[in-house]
Structures are given as structure tokens and as C-alpha cells.
ZAMARGU-4260 file (C-alpha; in steps of 0.2 Angstrom, whole numbers, plus 5000, padded with zeros to 4 digits):
<rodrens>
0) 5178/5054/5231 | 5169/5060/5215 | 5181/5049/5205 | 5177/5034/5215 | 5158/5037/5214
5) 5160/5039/5195 | 5169/5022/5194 | 5155/5014/5204 | 5142/5021/5192 | 5152/5015/5177
10) 5154/4997/5185 | 5135/4997/5189 | 5131/5002/5171 | 5143/4988/5164 | 5135/4975/5175
15) 5117/4980/5171 | 5121/4979/5152 | 5129/4962/5154 | 5115/4955/5164 | 5101/4963/5154
20) 5090/4951/5144 | 5095/4946/5127 | 5082/4957/5119 | 5089/4972/5128 | 5107/4968/5124
25) 5103/4965/5105 | 5094/4982/5103 | 5101/4990/5087 | 5112/5005/5089 | 5112/5012/5072
30) 5100/5012/5057 | 5112/5000/5048 | 5109/4987/5062 | 5090/4990/5062 | 5081/4975/5054
35) 5063/4977/5047 | 5051/4992/5045 | 5058/4995/5027 | 5042/5005/5023 | 5048/5019/5035
40) 5067/5017/5037 | 5072/5010/5020 | 5083/5019/5008 | 5075/5036/5003 | 5061/5035/5016
45) 5056/5051/5024 | 5061/5045/5042 | 5078/5039/5037 | 5082/5055/5028 | 5076/5065/5043
50) 5087/5055/5055 | 5102/5055/5044 | 5100/5074/5041 | 5097/5077/5060 | 5081/5087/5055
55) 5068/5077/5064 | 5052/5085/5069 | 5040/5079/5082 | 5035/5061/5078 | 5024/5047/5086
60) 5029/5029/5083 | 5013/5018/5084 | 5013/4999/5082 | 5012/4982/5091 | 5025/4977/5105
65) 5042/4971/5099 | 5042/4981/5082 | 5056/4993/5086 | 5047/5009/5092 | 5059/5011/5107
70) 5074/5005/5097 | 5071/5019/5084 | 5071/5032/5098 | 5087/5025/5104 | 5095/5026/5087
75) 5089/5044/5085 | 5098/5047/5102 | 5114/5040/5096 | 5113/5050/5080 | 5107/5067/5084
80) 5117/5082/5090 | 5103/5087/5101 | 5101/5083/5119 | 5091/5067/5122 | 5079/5065/5137
85) 5069/5049/5140 | 5054/5046/5151 | 5041/5033/5153 | 5023/5039/5154 | 5018/5026/5167
90) 5031/5032/5179 | 5033/5051/5175 | 5021/5065/5181 | 5019/5083/5178 | 5035/5086/5189
95) 5046/5076/5178 | 5039/5085/5162 | 5043/5102/5170 | 5060/5096/5174 | 5063/5090/5157
100) 5057/5107/5150 | 5068/5116/5162 | 5083/5106/5156 | 5078/5109/5138 | 5077/5128/5141
105) 5094/5128/5149 | 5102/5119/5135 | 5094/5130/5122 | 5099/5146/5132 | 5117/5141/5136
110) 5123/5130/5121 | 5110/5134/5108 | 5106/5115/5108 | 5089/5108/5105 | 5082/5094/5115
115) 5073/5078/5110 | 5061/5071/5123 | 5056/5053/5121 | 5040/5048/5130 | 5038/5029/5130
120) 5019/5024/5131 | 5014/5041/5128 | 4996/5036/5128 | 4997/5033/5147 | 4999/5052/5150
125) 4983/5059/5156 | 4975/5075/5150 | 4984/5086/5162 | 5001/5079/5158 | 4998/5080/5139
130) 4992/5098/5142 | 5008/5102/5152 | 5019/5096/5137 | 5009/5104/5123 | 5015/5122/5123
135) 5033/5117/5124 | 5031/5105/5109 | 5022/5119/5100 | 5035/5132/5103 | 5049/5121/5098
140) 5057/5120/5116 | 5057/5101/5114 | 5055/5089/5099 | 5043/5075/5105 | 5046/5057/5101
145) 5031/5047/5107 | 5029/5028/5107 | 5013/5020/5109 | 5004/5003/5105 | 4987/5012/5105
150) 4980/5022/5090 | 4986/5039/5093 | 4972/5047/5084 | 4961/5041/5098 | 4972/5040/5114
155) 4983/5055/5112 | 4979/5073/5114 | 4973/5079/5097 | 4983/5095/5098 | 4999/5084/5101
160) 4994/5073/5086 | 4992/5088/5075 | 5009/5094/5078 | 5017/5077/5076 | 5020/5065/5061
165) 5013/5048/5064 | 5024/5033/5059 | 5015/5016/5060 | 5026/5001/5063 | 5020/4984/5057
170) 5023/4966/5064 | 5040/4960/5058 | 5039/4947/5044 | 5047/4930/5045 | 5063/4935/5036
175) 5066/4949/5048 | 5063/4938/5063 | 5075/4924/5056 | 5088/4938/5053 | 5086/4945/5071
180) 5088/4927/5078 | 5103/4923/5068 | 5111/4940/5072 | 5109/4936/5091 | 5117/4919/5089
185) 5132/4926/5079 | 5136/4941/5090 | 5150/4937/5101 | 5148/4953/5112 | 5130/4955/5115
190) 5123/4938/5109 | 5129/4920/5109 | 5143/4920/5097 | 5156/4914/5110 | 5145/4899/5114
195) 5144/4884/5102 | 5125/4885/5100 | 5117/4874/5086 | 5099/4878/5083 | 5089/4865/5072
200) 5081/4874/5057 | 5064/4868/5062 | 5066/4874/5080 | 5071/4891/5074 | 5056/4891/5062
205) 5044/4887/5077 | 5051/4901/5087 | 5049/4913/5073 | 5031/4907/5068 | 5024/4907/5086
210) 5032/4924/5090 | 5019/4932/5078 | 5030/4947/5072 | 5037/4952/5089 | 5056/4953/5089
215) 5056/4954/5108 | 5046/4938/5109 | 5058/4928/5098 | 5073/4934/5107 | 5066/4930/5124
220) 5061/4912/5118 | 5079/4910/5111 | 5086/4916/5127 | 5076/4904/5137 | 5080/4889/5126
225) 5099/4893/5126 | 5100/4897/5145 | 5091/4881/5150 | 5099/4869/5139 | 5115/4861/5145
230) 5130/4857/5133 | 5132/4839/5127 | 5149/4830/5129 | 5156/4840/5114 | 5151/4856/5122
235) 5137/4859/5110 | 5121/4868/5115 | 5109/4860/5103 | 5092/4868/5102 | 5079/4855/5095
240) 5061/4857/5090 | 5056/4850/5107 | 5066/4863/5116 | 5059/4877/5106 | 5041/4871/5109
245) 5045/4871/5128 | 5052/4889/5127 | 5037/4896/5118 | 5022/4885/5119 | 5008/4897/5115
250) 5007/4908/5100 | 5008/4927/5106 | 4992/4935/5101 | 4991/4954/5101 | 4973/4958/5107
255) 4967/4972/5118 | 4949/4972/5122 | 4949/4991/5121 | 4962/4994/5108 | 4964/4995/5090
260) 4966/4976/5087 | 4950/4973/5096 | 4941/4984/5084 | 4950/4979/5069 | 4947/4961/5072
265) 4928/4963/5075 | 4928/4974/5059 | 4936/4960/5049 | 4924/4948/5056 | 4909/4958/5051
270) 4915/4962/5034 | 4918/4944/5031 | 4900/4940/5036 | 4894/4955/5024 | 4905/4947/5010
275) 4897/4930/5013 | 4913/4921/5017 | 4910/4909/5030 | 4928/4903/5031 | 4935/4920/5034
280) 4921/4924/5047 | 4925/4908/5057 | 4944/4912/5056 | 4941/4930/5063 | 4929/4924/5076
285) 4942/4910/5081 | 4955/4924/5083 | 4944/4933/5095 | 4939/4918/5105 | 4957/4912/5106
290) 4962/4929/5113 | 4949/4929/5126 | 4936/4940/5119 | 4919/4940/5128 | 4907/4929/5117
295) 4892/4940/5122 | 4900/4955/5113 | 4902/4944/5097 | 4883/4939/5099 | 4878/4957/5101
300) 4887/4962/5085 | 4879/4947/5076 | 4862/4953/5082 | 4865/4970/5075 | 4872/4962/5058
305) 4856/4952/5056 | 4846/4968/5056 | 4858/4979/5047 | 4865/4968/5033 | 4854/4953/5031
310) 4837/4962/5036 | 4823/4958/5025 | 4832/4947/5013 | 4830/4934/5026 | 4819/4938/5040
315) 4823/4922/5049 | 4841/4928/5052 | 4837/4938/5068 | 4827/4924/5076 | 4841/4911/5072
320) 4854/4922/5080 | 4843/4926/5095 | 4840/4907/5097 | 4859/4904/5096 | 4863/4918/5109
325) 4850/4911/5121 | 4857/4893/5119 | 4874/4900/5123 | 4867/4907/5139 | 4861/4890/5144
330) 4876/4880/5141 | 4891/4893/5142 | 4909/4889/5136 | 4916/4878/5129 | 4901/4870/5121
335) 4893/4887/5117 | 4906/4888/5103 | 4894/4878/5093 | 4881/4891/5094 | 4893/4905/5090
340) 4899/4895/5074 | 4881/4891/5069 | 4875/4910/5070 | 4891/4915/5061 | 4889/4902/5047
345) 4870/4906/5045 | 4874/4925/5043 | 4888/4922/5031 | 4878/4911/5020 | 4862/4921/5021
350) 4856/4933/5007 | 4861/4951/5011 | 4851/4967/5011 | 4854/4984/5019 | 4837/4991/5015
355) 4834/4994/5033 | 4845/5010/5031 | 4829/5017/5023 | 4824/5022/5041 | 4840/5034/5042
360) 4835/5042/5026 | 4818/5045/5033 | 4826/5052/5049 | 4837/5063/5039 | 4821/5070/5030
365) 4813/5073/5047 | 4828/5083/5053 | 4830/5093/5037 | 4812/5096/5031 | 4799/5108/5039
370) 4788/5098/5050 | 4773/5092/5041 | 4756/5090/5048 | 4748/5073/5049 | 4734/5072/5035
375) 4717/5074/5042 | 4712/5056/5035 | 4726/5048/5045 | 4722/5057/5062 | 4714/5048/5077
380) 4695/5048/5073 | 4691/5042/5091 | 4693/5059/5099 | 4690/5073/5085 | 4680/5065/5071
385) 4664/5076/5074 | 4673/5092/5079 | 4687/5093/5066 | 4683/5079/5054 | 4699/5069/5059
390) 4699/5052/5050 | 4687/5058/5037 | 4691/5050/5020 | 4702/5036/5027 | 4700/5020/5017
395) 4700/5004/5028 | 4712/4992/5019 | 4704/4976/5026 | 4688/4981/5017 | 4696/4979/5000
400) 4702/4965/4990 | 4719/4958/4995 | 4717/4970/5011 | 4725/4984/5002 | 4719/5000/4994
405) 4728/5014/4985 | 4729/5029/4996 | 4743/5041/5002 | 4750/5039/5020 | 4764/5052/5019
410) 4762/5070/5023 | 4756/5081/5008 | 4773/5089/5006 | 4782/5072/5004 | 4770/5064/4992
415) 4779/5052/4981 | 4795/5052/4992 | 4803/5034/4992 | 4814/5028/5006 | 4813/5009/5006
420) 4821/5001/4991 | 4819/4982/4991 | 4834/4971/4987 | 4834/4958/4974 | 4839/4943/4985
425) 4830/4931/4996 | 4813/4936/5003 | 4815/4954/4997 | 4816/4948/4979 | 4798/4940/4981
430) 4791/4957/4987 | 4800/4969/4976 | 4788/4968/4962 | 4773/4970/4974 | 4781/4985/4982
435) 4784/4993/4966 | 4767/4990/4959 | 4758/4997/4974 | 4769/5013/4973 | 4764/5015/4955
440) 4746/5014/4960 | 4749/5026/4975 | 4758/5038/4963 | 4743/5038/4951 | 4731/5041/4966
445) 4742/5056/4970 | 4742/5064/4953 | 4724/5061/4949 | 4718/5067/4966 | 4712/5085/4960
450) 4704/5088/4977 | 4721/5087/4985 | 4728/5102/4975 | 4743/5093/4967 | 4751/5104/4954
455) 4761/5101/4938 | 4779/5098/4943 | 4791/5112/4938 | 4803/5104/4926 | 4812/5120/4920
460) 4825/5130/4928 | 4833/5146/4924 | 4850/5153/4929 | 4853/5172/4928 | 4864/5180/4915
465) 4883/5179/4917 | 4895/5193/4914 | 4906/5195/4899 | 4923/5185/4899 | 4919/5177/4916
470) 4904/5169/4908 | 4913/5163/4893 | 4927/5155/4903 | 4914/5147/4914 | 4905/5140/4899
475) 4922/5134/4891 | 4926/5124/4907 | 4909/5117/4907 | 4909/5112/4889 | 4926/5104/4889
480) 4925/5096/4907 | 4944/5096/4907 | 4946/5098/4926 | 4934/5084/4929 | 4943/5072/4917
485) 4960/5076/4923 | 4954/5073/4941 | 4947/5056/4936 | 4963/5052/4927 | 4973/5056/4942
490) 4963/5046/4954 | 4962/5031/4942 | 4981/5031/4940 | 4985/5033/4958 | 4972/5021/4965
495) 4978/5008/4953 | 4996/5011/4960 | 4990/5008/4978 | 5001/5021/4985 | 5002/5019/5004
500) 5007/5032/5018 | 5025/5025/5018 | 5027/5022/4999 | 5041/5028/4988 | 5033/5035/4972
505) 5040/5041/4956 | 5031/5053/4944 | 5038/5049/4926 | 5032/5065/4918 | 5028/5077/4932
510) 5023/5092/4921 | 5012/5104/4931 | 5012/5091/4946 | 4995/5084/4944 | 5001/5067/4950
515) 5016/5073/4960 | 5006/5083/4973 | 4992/5070/4975 | 5006/5057/4977 | 5014/5067/4991
520) 4997/5069/5000 | 4995/5050/4999 | 5013/5046/5005 | 5017/5058/5019 | 5029/5046/5027
525) 5037/5040/5011 | 5045/5050/4997 | 5040/5056/4980 | 5052/5059/4965 | 5046/5070/4951
530) 5054/5069/4934 | 5052/5085/4923 | 5055/5084/4905 | 5061/5102/4904 | 5071/5114/4915
535) 5056/5126/4916 | 5045/5113/4922 | 5058/5107/4935 | 5060/5125/4941 | 5041/5127/4943
540) 5040/5112/4953 | 5054/5117/4964 | 5046/5134/4967 | 5030/5126/4972 | 5038/5113/4984
545) 5048/5127/4992 | 5034/5130/5004 | 5036/5113/5012 | 5049/5108/5025 | 5065/5102/5016
550) 5063/5084/5021 | 5045/5083/5015 | 5048/5090/4998 | 5047/5080/4982 | 5064/5076/4974
555) 5063/5085/4957 | 5074/5078/4943 | 5075/5084/4925 | 5078/5073/4911 | 5071/5059/4901
560) 5064/5042/4908 | 5078/5032/4900 | 5091/5042/4910 | 5083/5040/4927 | 5096/5028/4934
565) 5110/5040/4931 | 5101/5054/4938 | 5098/5045/4954 | 5116/5039/4955 | 5122/5057/4953
570) 5112/5061/4969 | 5119/5046/4978 | 5102/5037/4977 | 5107/5023/4965 | 5100/5010/4977
575) 5082/5018/4978 | 5069/5007/4972 | 5051/5013/4971 | 5035/5005/4977 | 5025/5014/4964
580) 5029/5022/4947 | 5016/5033/4940 | 5015/5043/4924 | 5003/5053/4912 | 5008/5055/4894
585) 5025/5049/4900 | 5029/5040/4883 | 5023/5054/4872 | 5037/5060/4860 | 5048/5045/4866
590) 5056/5035/4853 | 5043/5022/4849 | 5051/5007/4840 | 5048/4990/4848 | 5066/4989/4854
595) 5064/5006/4863 | 5048/5002/4871 | 5055/4986/4878 | 5071/4996/4883 | 5060/5008/4893
600) 5050/4994/4901 | 5065/4985/4907 | 5073/5002/4914 | 5057/5004/4924 | 5057/4986/4930
605) 5074/4989/4937 | 5068/5004/4947 | 5054/4994/4956 | 5053/4986/4973 | 5049/4967/4972
610) 5031/4971/4976 | 5030/4987/4966 | 5019/4992/4952 | 5018/5004/4937 | 5002/5014/4933
615) 5002/5025/4918 | 4989/5034/4907 | 4994/5036/4890 | 4984/5045/4876 | 4984/5035/4860
620) 4985/5048/4846 | 4981/5034/4833 | 4963/5034/4839 | 4961/5053/4840 | 4946/5062/4833
625) 4946/5064/4814 | 4942/5082/4808 | 4934/5076/4793 | 4921/5067/4804 | 4915/5084/4811
630) 4910/5091/4795 | 4894/5088/4784 | 4901/5085/4767 | 4884/5086/4758 | 4885/5096/4742
635) 4904/5095/4741 | 4906/5080/4730 | 4911/5062/4736 | 4928/5063/4727 | 4934/5078/4738
640) 4927/5070/4754 | 4936/5054/4750 | 4952/5062/4746 | 4952/5072/4763 | 4948/5056/4773
645) 4962/5047/4764 | 4974/5062/4767 | 4970/5063/4786 | 4971/5044/4789 | 4989/5045/4782
650) 4993/5056/4797 | 4989/5042/4808 | 4997/5028/4798 | 5015/5035/4797 | 5026/5021/4802
655) 5041/5033/4805 | 5031/5045/4817 | 5034/5040/4835 | 5018/5050/4840 | 5006/5039/4831
660) 5015/5023/4826 | 5010/5013/4841 | 4994/5006/4849 | 4989/4998/4866 | 4994/4981/4860
665) 5012/4988/4857 | 5012/4994/4875 | 5006/4978/4882 | 5018/4968/4872 | 5033/4978/4878
670) 5029/4977/4896 | 5026/4958/4895 | 5042/4955/4886 | 5051/4965/4900 | 5046/4951/4912
675) 5033/4959/4922 | 5022/4947/4933 | 5006/4955/4928 | 5002/4967/4914 | 4985/4974/4909
680) 4981/4988/4897 | 4963/4995/4897 | 4957/5008/4884 | 4945/5021/4889 | 4936/5032/4876
685) 4931/5049/4880 | 4918/5060/4871 | 4920/5078/4876 | 4913/5094/4868 | 4926/5106/4861
690) 4923/5123/4855 | 4931/5127/4838 | 4938/5144/4838 | 4945/5155/4824 | 4962/5153/4832
695) 4961/5134/4832 | 4956/5134/4813 | 4970/5146/4809 | 4983/5134/4817 | 4976/5119/4807
700) 4977/5129/4790 | 4993/5139/4793 | 5011/5132/4789 | 5020/5126/4804 | 5036/5135/4810
705) 5052/5127/4804 | 5057/5112/4814 | 5040/5108/4820 | 5028/5095/4815 | 5018/5099/4799
710) 5001/5107/4801 | 4985/5099/4796 | 4984/5108/4779 | 5002/5104/4775 | 4998/5085/4778
715) 4983/5087/4766 | 4993/5095/4753 | 5001/5078/4749 | 4984/5073/4741 | 4975/5089/4738
720) 4978/5103/4725 | 4979/5121/4731 | 4962/5124/4725 | 4954/5109/4734 | 4963/5114/4750
725) 4956/5131/4749 | 4939/5124/4747 | 4941/5112/4762 | 4947/5127/4773 | 4932/5137/4768
730) 4920/5123/4772 | 4928/5120/4789 | 4927/5139/4793 | 4909/5140/4788 | 4903/5125/4797
735) 4914/5124/4812 | 4918/5141/4818 | 4911/5144/4835 | 4903/5127/4836 | 4904/5115/4851
740) 4908/5098/4843 | 4910/5081/4850 | 4928/5077/4852 | 4934/5059/4854 | 4950/5053/4863
745) 4957/5037/4869 | 4968/5034/4884 | 4977/5018/4888 | 4978/5014/4906 | 4993/5002/4909
750) 4995/4993/4926 | 5011/4982/4928 | 5015/4973/4944 | 5034/4970/4948 | 5044/4960/4936
755) 5047/4942/4940 | 5063/4939/4949
</rodrens>
């Protein structure tokens, strides 16, 4: 009997699979079959590595319908050695959650097997259901895979979100959708490979275009077209453009009036108005109207915009928008679209000013400052003039020329405080000078009003004495500003590289990890490779990374940039291509002939994705600070000064020295010759203060150890006698020891977009 029941179940499952919609039948079963979402499942990406290693932690897949959220969960089910349970949040309650937890505990106790719980539409769980799940996710009884079309940061319990890694899936591009459709047409088991189906290219293009990045949408439309088209006399099912248009007549628009797309679209509309782009504003507004957005909502946002972003630059903006809103109420849709368009165009083309934010500055002052009394001259004189002198001293503006007189209206404690700053466009441009002049007059009135008791402002500050070595170290950091400069360099390099959450990034010269660790923070769902120049640096990076879960650690390589491809191949990652390659002093000490620079640029181009970029900061030693410029040569003789200048300049003009024999132009030429689509090199000069210590002077004037670069004094010895060299050393020691001097350096910031294919 049990055998017969199993046979019935198997037959029912077989029929269900055969009769399932095309989109369900074609659901990929492995990562190799999965199409799209390269930013999270491409070679080397964190999610792919975690799935392949069966080391997945709790995750939430977030994205529009038809982008592969459920499919990825099913692929994990096919791949993992863990026990897989799937529930739908719409249908499941607390009882189903408890049953799943009980099964997970049983599996863990009897077989030592972990359980993966897939919750589709996880945002549909109410608070009680999410709370029931939380402790079991927290203690590792189940590994959660959630799928949602809503922003999990708003719709899912914050505690669940904090214990999960968020992966955002994006609408599929046209290439992905074409591949999915052709895969369905060619598959003989699950698709239409056994039928003689011929789809015109323009018909397939229409299905792809109108499906709007939704794989399910294009497969459903293809299924409808095939299933409703009879074969011709030759047995051919021909899908023409006309058939395709009947199968999917209206473009699918992802729009939820309470979801992310709703807020993202209105945000794009407002930002287009703020950016004075009427074309973009009309486009985003059309998107909202097409999707059924409430026009009154759009008008409300434009009314706010008229006050917030146009404001006093064009005081007519608010009346115009209000008139358009009122006209819309009279005529309604569809004619009311003219009034929507008129309001949007007016706002987009109007001059802009956000000076209305001055109110919030005043509000913040009220919240933070001690409450100040209303000055007596400004108080109501109708009630207490005789008893308390309220209103005494008030100057009535209408009694003066131009209906204005210089007097202070702020509380005494806030005299001179400025909140409103007129813009320099439109109406505000005309009143800007007037407001400034009146403020100057009021300030003069304040400073000259002895009876008000104004004192001389305190302009000196004093900080207490610091203690010993701590004070010296603090002072040295303050003088050099090294940490601030490095932080600025790091941010400039990484910002230019445009590292995203799912990016694959390579740090060419990791060193202490200045760029590596920040890249890791910016690409938590991608991957970071760090190339260390020495074994010691590589070991230090690995030790620092050991605190991270294994799949989240940067991949630390040790070697030279020229050998990167071989290093990756040894690890079995020869197919990895990076979205961003970053570096700091990555070319320092490298062979610097023209051919070697070109070779390096081509090698880096080979490591980039088609849309990738390279961002590097390279110090240019040829422009470094000259020591002779730090010293006052008065009384030393022009001949000696000239010889020192000449000797020091020889250091920076040595054609055979790879440290100094190149400039920014050489860097630019190499990357352009390598075929990059876009290359820029910008130089930034930095002037910092450096303290010249006895130890530093000793380094300059002592012979260098064998095998190292010659010291400063050894270089000067080529043009100076021993006596002259001793004179120069004594002069430097006398005039520089212990001094904080301005120190010039130049950094070349290179940005190269992916090479032309």
C-alpha cells in the first residue's frame, strides 16, 4: 500500500512538473544555468563562493519580481548538504515556523545536519511571526534565506536584518533576457526544443523590451505566443511581431504606491526639478502617471518643492503651482495632465534657492541655546509700557526714510547671528546687496551701542600644557597632518573607482591595508584581492583578516603587479575580472621605462571587467621638495649655493633611476597607449609641515649601507669637495635642526576606464 502511494505521489509530481508554466519549468537548477545578476553570483563574488563552499550564512535576497530570488534559493537547495525547508510568508503562520524549527532541532540532534529555511515574501511576516523566528536564526538552529520585493531595511525586523547579509538583485538587462528566451526555445525537455518554433528577431526584441527586466514576464509572453499559435502547413510555429504584440501589449511597470519604487521614482522626479532638467522631470512624472500614481500626491510634492528649492529665488513659483493644482481639481484627468506638466516645467526652469532652510538653523538655535528674553524695546507696549517700560526705545521704521532704521531685533545673547543667506539667482539676487548692507548697519549699531553693554569679543584661546612625550607625539601628528592626508587620499582613490556593494576590487600595493580595508567595507557582497609586495606585509594582512569569517576575508596575494595573472591562475581564479583596481604608490620602484609602463598598463587592462576602472595615487618624486630651498644661503657665497642646487637637481634628472625618471605625462601616455577608453591624470601639490630632527639630518649626511640608494651627501659629493660638503652639513644642522619647515610633495591621481574592446 505504501509503495502504491509513493508511486501515485511520484506520478503526481511528474504531471505537475510537465504542466507547470514555462517560467517554472525553465527555472535554473545550478549556478552554471543561472543567467544574470553577475554582480552577486559572477566568478569570485562572495555569494558564489559561499554557495560553492556550502558556507552560507543567513541572507536576504531583495529585488523586483522575476530577477531570480526564488531561483537562487532553489539552487542553494540543490547545492547544500544541509536540510532545506521552504515556506511562503503569505500562507505560513507561527505554527509552521515552530514546525520548521522542531524539524531543524531534530536534524541537528540526530544527524548533526544544519537546516536552511527559505521564507518567500519574508516581508509579509508580521511582528509576532518574525519574533518567533529570530531566536532560532540568532542561535544558528536555522540559516535563513529570505526573499522580498520590498526594502528589507524598512519592511523586515531590524534584528533579522542585522543578522543577515543583504543581496540586492537588479532587473535583468536585454542580453540576459535574450539568453533566457533562446534557452527556453532550445531546451528539448523543459522548453520548446522539440517543436519547430521560429521567432522573428523583431518579435523577440519586442518581448524583451516590454518585459522590463522581468525574466518571468518574457517567458510567460513567449509561452502565450507559442501555445496560441497554430503551425503552418510545413509544421512551423512562426512567431511574428504582431503575435508578440498580442502576447504582451503593455509594458510591465514595477510600481508599488507604498514601496521602494514609489519613493525612488518621486525622488528622481524631485532631484530632476532641483537639477533644472525639465526633460528628466517630465519623464519621471510620466512614469508615475503611467503606473497609476495619484496626481494629487505629485502636486503636494511640487508645492513643497516650490517653497524648499525655489523659494525666494522666484516667489511666483508657489502661486503658479497652487494655481495648477486648483485647475487640476476643476478639470481632472486626462486633461489635468497639462497642469501637471505646466507646474513641473515651471519649477524645473525656475531659479533655485534653498535659503528657506534658514528657519531650521533658527530652530536648532532655539533648541540648543538657553532661552533668551525678548528685549524690552520689542515687548508689547500696549499693556506694560507704564509699569515696566515695555516698548521703550523701539524705533518705528515707517517714521524713517525707506521705512527702515538700524536697530537690533534679536535677543541680546544672539546679536550678530546670521540665519538667512540670500542666494545669487533670480529675485534673491536683487535683494542680496540690500540685506547685506542692512546687516552691516545693524552690526555697527550693535558695536557702537555702549548702553547695551557689548564687550570686546574674545579672540584668544589657551589650551593647557601637555605632558612630555604624549605632547610631542600629538604635536608631530598635528604638524605633519599625515593621517588626514592619507584619509583624503584613500577617499579620493576609492570614490573615483566607484566601488559598489557587489564589486570585485583589487588593491595593487596593499601595504598596511589603507585601501584594502575600506574597499572591503564598501563591497561587502563582492570581493577584495590585496597584493602585498613582501611576505611580511602579506602575513600581516592575513593576520588582520583572520578575525573575519573565511568567505568574507580579502584574498591576500604576495608578489609584483606584473605577475598577478599567474598568481590568480595558481589559485584557480584565472577567469576573475575586477570592477575596480586601486593602488597607492603601486608603481614605486617598478621598472619605469616606456615599454615597462606600457606592459604594466596592458596587464591591468586584461584584469578589468568591460565596465571597470583603475584609480591610483602615485607620488611623483621628480617634483619632491628640494632641501636647498629650505635653507637661507645668505653669507655662504653664491658659488656654493649654485653648486648645491646643481648637485641636488642631478638627483632628479637621472635617466637610469626608475624612482625619478618619469612624470605624470609618462603615466598618461602609457595608459592611453594601452587602449583605455578614458584616461585622466591630475596632479595635486601638497604643502605640509615637517620637523627636521637630528636623526633625519644624520640620515641625509651619512653614507648609505651597501646595496642601498646613495644618501644625499653621497650624491652631492659628485660636485662638492669634502670641505664644501662639511660646510653644507654644518649649515643645514645649524639652521634646520628642530625646525618645522614647509614640505612640498606632488601626487598624481590616475583614473582609467576599461580598455576599448
